[in-house]
Each structure stands twice: as C-alpha cells, then as structure tokens.
ZAMARLO-705362 format. One record per residue (C-alpha): residue in one letter; x, y, z; residue number from 0. Coordinates in steps of 0.5 Angstrom, whole numbers, m for minus. Each point is the difference from the previous one (the first is absolute). Layout:
REM ZAMARLO-705362
<'A'; <X; Y; Z>; NUM>
...
//
This chain:
REM ZAMARLO-705362
<'M'; <m83; 691; 287>; 0>
<'G'; <m7; m1; 1>; 1>
<'G'; <m7; 3; m2>; 2>
<'L'; <2; 7; 1>; 3>
<'D'; <1; 5; m6>; 4>
<'Y'; <7; 2; 3>; 5>
<'G'; <4; m2; 5>; 6>
<'T'; <1; m7; 4>; 7>
<'D'; <m6; m4; 3>; 8>
<'P'; <3; m3; 7>; 9>
<'D'; <m5; m5; 0>; 10>
<'R'; <2; m2; m7>; 11>
<'V'; <7; 0; 1>; 12>
<'E'; <m1; m4; 7>; 13>
<'G'; <m4; m5; m5>; 14>
<'I'; <6; m1; m5>; 15>
<'A'; <5; m1; 6>; 16>
<'A'; <m4; m5; 3>; 17>
<'Q'; <m1; m4; m7>; 18>
<'V'; <8; 1; m1>; 19>
<'H'; <2; m2; 7>; 20>
<'D'; <m4; m6; 0>; 21>
<'V'; <3; m3; m6>; 22>
<'A'; <7; 2; 2>; 23>
<'E'; <m1; m4; 6>; 24>
<'R'; <m2; m6; m4>; 25>
<'G'; <7; 0; m3>; 26>
<'V'; <0; 4; m6>; 27>
<'E'; <5; 5; m3>; 28>
<'I'; <m4; 6; m1>; 29>
<'A'; <2; 7; m3>; 30>
<'L'; <m4; 5; m2>; 31>
<'V'; <0; 6; m5>; 32>
<'V'; <m5; 6; 2>; 33>
<'G'; <m3; 5; m4>; 34>
<'A'; <m2; 7; 2>; 35>
<'G'; <m6; 2; m4>; 36>
<'N'; <m4; 2; 7>; 37>
<'I'; <5; 5; 1>; 38>
<'Y'; <3; 2; m7>; 39>
<'R'; <0; m2; m7>; 40>
<'G'; <6; 3; m5>; 41>
<'L'; <m4; m1; m6>; 42>
<'Q'; <m6; 5; 3>; 43>
<'G'; <6; 5; 2>; 44>
<'A'; <3; m1; m7>; 45>
<'A'; <m7; 1; m3>; 46>
<'A'; <m1; 7; 4>; 47>
<'G'; <6; 3; m3>; 48>
<'M'; <6; m3; 4>; 49>
<'D'; <6; m3; m2>; 50>
<'R'; <m1; m7; m1>; 51>
<'A'; <7; m2; 3>; 52>
<'T'; <m2; 4; 6>; 53>
<'A'; <m7; m2; 1>; 54>
<'D'; <3; m7; 0>; 55>
<'Y'; <5; 1; 5>; 56>
<'M'; <m5; 3; 4>; 57>
<'G'; <m4; m7; m1>; 58>
<'M'; <6; m4; 2>; 59>
<'L'; <0; 4; 7>; 60>
<'A'; <m7; m1; 1>; 61>
<'T'; <1; m7; 0>; 62>
<'V'; <5; 0; 5>; 63>
<'L'; <m5; 3; 5>; 64>
<'N'; <m5; m6; m2>; 65>
<'A'; <6; m5; 1>; 66>
<'L'; <1; 3; 7>; 67>
<'T'; <m7; 0; 2>; 68>
<'L'; <m1; m8; m2>; 69>
<'Q'; <7; m1; 4>; 70>
<'D'; <m3; 3; 6>; 71>
<'A'; <m6; m4; 0>; 72>
<'L'; <3; m7; m2>; 73>
<'E'; <5; 1; 6>; 74>
<'K'; <m5; 2; 5>; 75>
<'R'; <m2; m7; m2>; 76>
<'G'; <6; m3; 2>; 77>
<'A'; <3; m1; m7>; 78>
<'H'; <7; 2; m2>; 79>
<'T'; <1; 4; m6>; 80>
<'R'; <4; 5; m4>; 81>
<'V'; <m1; 5; m5>; 82>
<'L'; <5; 1; m6>; 83>
<'S'; <m1; 6; m4>; 84>
<'A'; <3; 1; m7>; 85>
<'I'; <1; 7; 2>; 86>
<'Q'; <5; 2; 6>; 87>
<'V'; <m4; 2; 6>; 88>
<'T'; <5; m3; 5>; 89>
<'E'; <m4; 2; 6>; 90>
<'V'; <m6; m4; m1>; 91>
<'A'; <2; m5; m5>; 92>
<'E'; <6; m5; m2>; 93>
<'P'; <2; 2; m7>; 94>
<'Y'; <m2; m6; m5>; 95>
<'I'; <5; m5; m1>; 96>
<'R'; <m2; m6; m4>; 97>
<'R'; <4; m5; 5>; 98>
<'R'; <m2; 3; 6>; 99>
<'A'; <m7; 0; m2>; 100>
<'I'; <1; m8; m1>; 101>
<'R'; <3; m1; 7>; 102>
<'H'; <m5; 4; 3>; 103>
<'L'; <m5; m5; m3>; 104>
<'E'; <4; m6; 2>; 105>
<'K'; <0; 2; 7>; 106>
<'G'; <m7; 1; 1>; 107>
<'R'; <m1; 7; m1>; 108>
<'I'; <m6; 3; m4>; 109>
<'V'; <3; 5; m5>; 110>
<'I'; <m3; 6; m3>; 111>
<'F'; <2; 3; m6>; 112>
<'A'; <m1; 8; 0>; 113>
<'A'; <2; 5; m5>; 114>
<'G'; <m2; m4; m6>; 115>
<'T'; <6; m1; m5>; 116>
<'G'; <3; 6; 2>; 117>
<'N'; <m1; 3; m7>; 118>
<'P'; <m5; 5; m3>; 119>
<'F'; <m5; m3; m5>; 120>
<'F'; <0; m7; 3>; 121>
<'T'; <m6; m2; 4>; 122>
<'T'; <m1; m4; 6>; 123>
<'D'; <m2; m5; m4>; 124>
<'T'; <6; m1; m4>; 125>
<'A'; <4; 1; 7>; 126>
<'A'; <m4; m6; 2>; 127>
<'A'; <2; m4; m6>; 128>
<'L'; <7; 2; 1>; 129>
<'R'; <1; m2; 7>; 130>
<'A'; <m4; m6; m1>; 131>
<'L'; <5; m3; m5>; 132>
<'E'; <6; 3; 4>; 133>
<'I'; <m2; m4; 6>; 134>
<'R'; <m2; m6; m4>; 135>
<'A'; <m7; 0; 3>; 136>
<'E'; <m5; m5; m3>; 137>
<'V'; <m6; 4; m1>; 138>
<'I'; <m3; 7; 0>; 139>
<'L'; <m6; 1; 4>; 140>
<'M'; <m3; 6; m2>; 141>
<'A'; <m5; 3; 5>; 142>
<'K'; <m6; 4; m3>; 143>
<'H'; <m5; 4; 3>; 144>
<'G'; <m7; m3; 0>; 145>
<'V'; <1; m4; m7>; 146>
<'E'; <0; m7; 0>; 147>
<'G'; <6; m1; m5>; 148>
<'V'; <0; 2; m8>; 149>
<'F'; <m6; 1; m4>; 150>
<'D'; <m1; 1; m7>; 151>
<'A'; <m2; 7; 1>; 152>
<'D'; <0; 5; 5>; 153>
<'P'; <m6; m3; 5>; 154>
<'S'; <m1; 7; 3>; 155>
<'E'; <m2; 3; m7>; 156>
<'V'; <m3; m7; m4>; 157>
<'P'; <m5; m3; 5>; 158>
<'D'; <1; m7; m4>; 159>
<'A'; <7; 0; 0>; 160>
<'K'; <3; m7; 0>; 161>
<'F'; <5; m3; 5>; 162>
<'L'; <6; m3; m2>; 163>
<'P'; <2; m6; 4>; 164>
<'E'; <7; 0; m4>; 165>
<'I'; <3; 3; m5>; 166>
<'T'; <7; 0; m3>; 167>
<'H'; <5; 6; 0>; 168>
<'R'; <0; 1; m7>; 169>
<'Q'; <m8; 0; 0>; 170>
<'A'; <0; 5; 5>; 171>
<'I'; <4; 5; m4>; 172>
<'E'; <m3; m1; m6>; 173>
<'R'; <m7; 1; 2>; 174>
<'G'; <2; 6; 5>; 175>
<'L'; <m2; m3; 6>; 176>
<'R'; <1; 4; 6>; 177>
<'V'; <4; m5; 4>; 178>
<'M'; <6; 4; 1>; 179>
<'D'; <4; 5; m5>; 180>
<'S'; <3; m3; m6>; 181>
<'T'; <7; 1; 2>; 182>
<'A'; <m1; m4; 6>; 183>
<'L'; <m4; m5; m4>; 184>
<'S'; <5; m1; m5>; 185>
<'L'; <5; m1; 5>; 186>
<'C'; <m4; m6; 3>; 187>
<'M'; <m1; m3; m7>; 188>
<'D'; <7; 0; m2>; 189>
<'N'; <2; m3; 7>; 190>
<'D'; <m6; m5; 0>; 191>
<'L'; <m2; 3; 7>; 192>
<'P'; <m7; m1; 2>; 193>
<'I'; <m5; 5; 3>; 194>
<'C'; <m6; m1; 4>; 195>
<'V'; <m5; 5; 0>; 196>
<'F'; <m5; 0; 6>; 197>
<'N'; <m4; 4; 5>; 198>
<'L'; <3; 3; 6>; 199>
<'A'; <m7; 1; 3>; 200>
<'D'; <0; m7; 2>; 201>
<'E'; <4; m1; 5>; 202>
<'R'; <1; m8; m1>; 203>
<'N'; <3; 1; m7>; 204>
<'I'; <7; 0; 1>; 205>
<'D'; <0; m6; 5>; 206>
<'R'; <m4; m3; m5>; 207>
<'I'; <4; 1; m6>; 208>
<'V'; <6; m2; 4>; 209>
<'S'; <m3; m6; 2>; 210>
<'G'; <m1; m2; m7>; 211>
<'E'; <m7; 2; m1>; 212>
<'R'; <m2; 3; m7>; 213>
<'V'; <m2; 7; 2>; 214>
<'G'; <m1; 6; m5>; 215>
<'T'; <3; 0; m7>; 216>
<'V'; <7; m3; m2>; 217>
<'V'; <4; 3; m5>; 218>
<'S'; <5; m4; m2>; 219>
<'S'; <3; m4; m6>; 220>
<'N'; <m4; m6; 1>; 221>
<'G'; <m6; 2; 4>; 222>
<'R'; <4; m3; 7>; 223>
<'L'; <4; 3; 5>; 224>
<'D'; <6; m5; m1>; 225>
<'R'; <4; 4; m5>; 226>
<'G'; <m1; m6; m5>; 227>
<'N'; <4; m5; 5>; 228>
<'G'; <m5; m5; 1>; 229>
<'H'; <m2; 1; 7>; 230>
<'P'; <m7; 1; 1>; 231>
<'A'; <m1; 6; 4>; 232>
<'A'; <m7; 1; m1>; 233>
<'D'; <m1; m7; 3>; 234>
<'P'; <m4; 1; 7>; 235>
<'A'; <3; m6; 3>; 236>
<'A'; <7; 3; m2>; 237>
<'P'; <4; 3; 6>; 238>
<'A'; <1; 7; 1>; 239>
<'S'; <6; 2; m5>; 240>
<'G'; <6; 3; 4>; 241>
<'Q'; <m1; m5; 6>; 242>
<'R'; <7; m4; 1>; 243>
<'P'; <1; m6; 3>; 244>
<'D'; <1; 3; 7>; 245>
<'D'; <m7; 4; m2>; 246>
<'R'; <4; 7; 3>; 247>
<'S'; <2; 3; m7>; 248>
<'P'; <m3; 7; m1>; 249>
<'A'; <m4; 2; m6>; 250>
<'G'; <1; 4; m6>; 251>
<'L'; <m3; 5; m5>; 252>
<'P'; <1; m3; m7>; 253>
<'G'; <5; m5; m2>; 254>
<'S'; <4; m6; 2>; 255>
<'R'; <6; m2; 2>; 256>
<'G'; <m2; m7; 2>; 257>
<'G'; <m4; 2; 6>; 258>
<'G'; <m6; 4; m2>; 259>
<'R'; <0; 7; 1>; 260>
<'R'; <m6; 5; m2>; 261>
//
C-alpha cells in the first residue's frame, strides 16, 4: 500500500480510504478485496524453497493485516465497515459467509474481503473475481499502481507500448496481457463479468468511473461495463450505477443484483 518497497504507507492508505468513503457516501455498494504484496508474496516464498501451500497461507494472513489497516482508515472517516475473512481469525474479522456479505452491503456497510479464497494456489485476483460473482457485483474495478490501464506490452520495458482502451477477456488471455492471472480472467470471461483497469494514483478515478466516465481500460465481452444488458455504463450522462431511487443504497466491488456493486 503505497510507494514504499515494504510495509504500509499511511498517506496512501488514507488516500484510498478517502476515495472509497466518498463514493460510498453517494449510495454505491462497495466491497473490497485486498492483496498483500507490500508484506509477503507466496510465489516468492515458494521460489525461495518454501512449500507453496505454506507460503500461500502466509500471504493470506498478510492480507488480513492490510484489511484491518484499511478498515481502521475508513472508520476514522465515519464509514461503517466489516472485514470478512476466508480463514478463521474470529477475534479480528467475521468469517466469510456469502449471504452475510450481501446483507452488510444492503445495510450500507463497506465490506472488505480478506484471506483471498482461503485456499492455496489461488491468487487475490481470483478471490476478487469469485467474490464479485458471489455478491452479484456489476463490475470489478482493478486498481493499478502508476499504470493507466492495459498496454500491449509492459510500458516499463517497452517505451512505445500502446495503451488499449478496451479489450475482450479472451483477447487478454490469448495475448498474455497482465490484466489479472489467467484463472481469474477465465472466471470473468465465463460469467461475462466486466473489469475496469485504472490508475489508483489519480484520486478522482474511482468517482469518475462510478459517475459513468470512461477511465482506464475496459475488459469485457462487448467493450463496455454493462455485461451486455444494453445499458450504456460508459455514458457520462448516465447516473452512477448502484444508486437506488432513494439514493441511499451502498456501493459494491464487482457484479450486480439490480443495484450496482463495485
């Protein structure tokens, strides 16, 4: 979380919390999936000779630390939050139960999913896709650090890499583009779940996406964020998805049950 090589940058955490809270205040149901690359990466541990399953479980525990950090920052702003963990840490987080997560969202709480899927060999990308589908979110907003979206090559290695404003799930898989890992991307493709890849460094981006502006790269079956239902989610004049008639509904991570979740 932040520009540090290791650990947590308090300023960056506060910035993320501010963006999320501001959007939630507009009546959007929001669920978050956090990673733990700033603390520990299971693949790196496995590469160093550690048992892969053990390394992955350590990574899951690290995501709980990040979830609690983000929860604290959000609650300091007055947000109501719940951390739901895929592994049992009952002293600090609720166990993940799908219907409980949906109910928290309906009550206007920001939900933070921790510990990935609870299984080794699966990344937090896959956890994001899975949880998005379970809560029937409308879209996954995938935040990237310092990158505006998806490029046809790694812009840090290829100076003239071309930015891609839209691409299908299948194209991303076939071209090996680093949107998310292939398991997660296949899950999104099979269930027609759109992804918006954007730069988290611009603190206006989450609000702009929710307002219907075209930001970053859209990865979907039709180049839009509407899951093929005919509603113009990319139309700047369209209302923020997730707002109900009384304008009091919460927000969401990915997917939809008739009220927009991101």
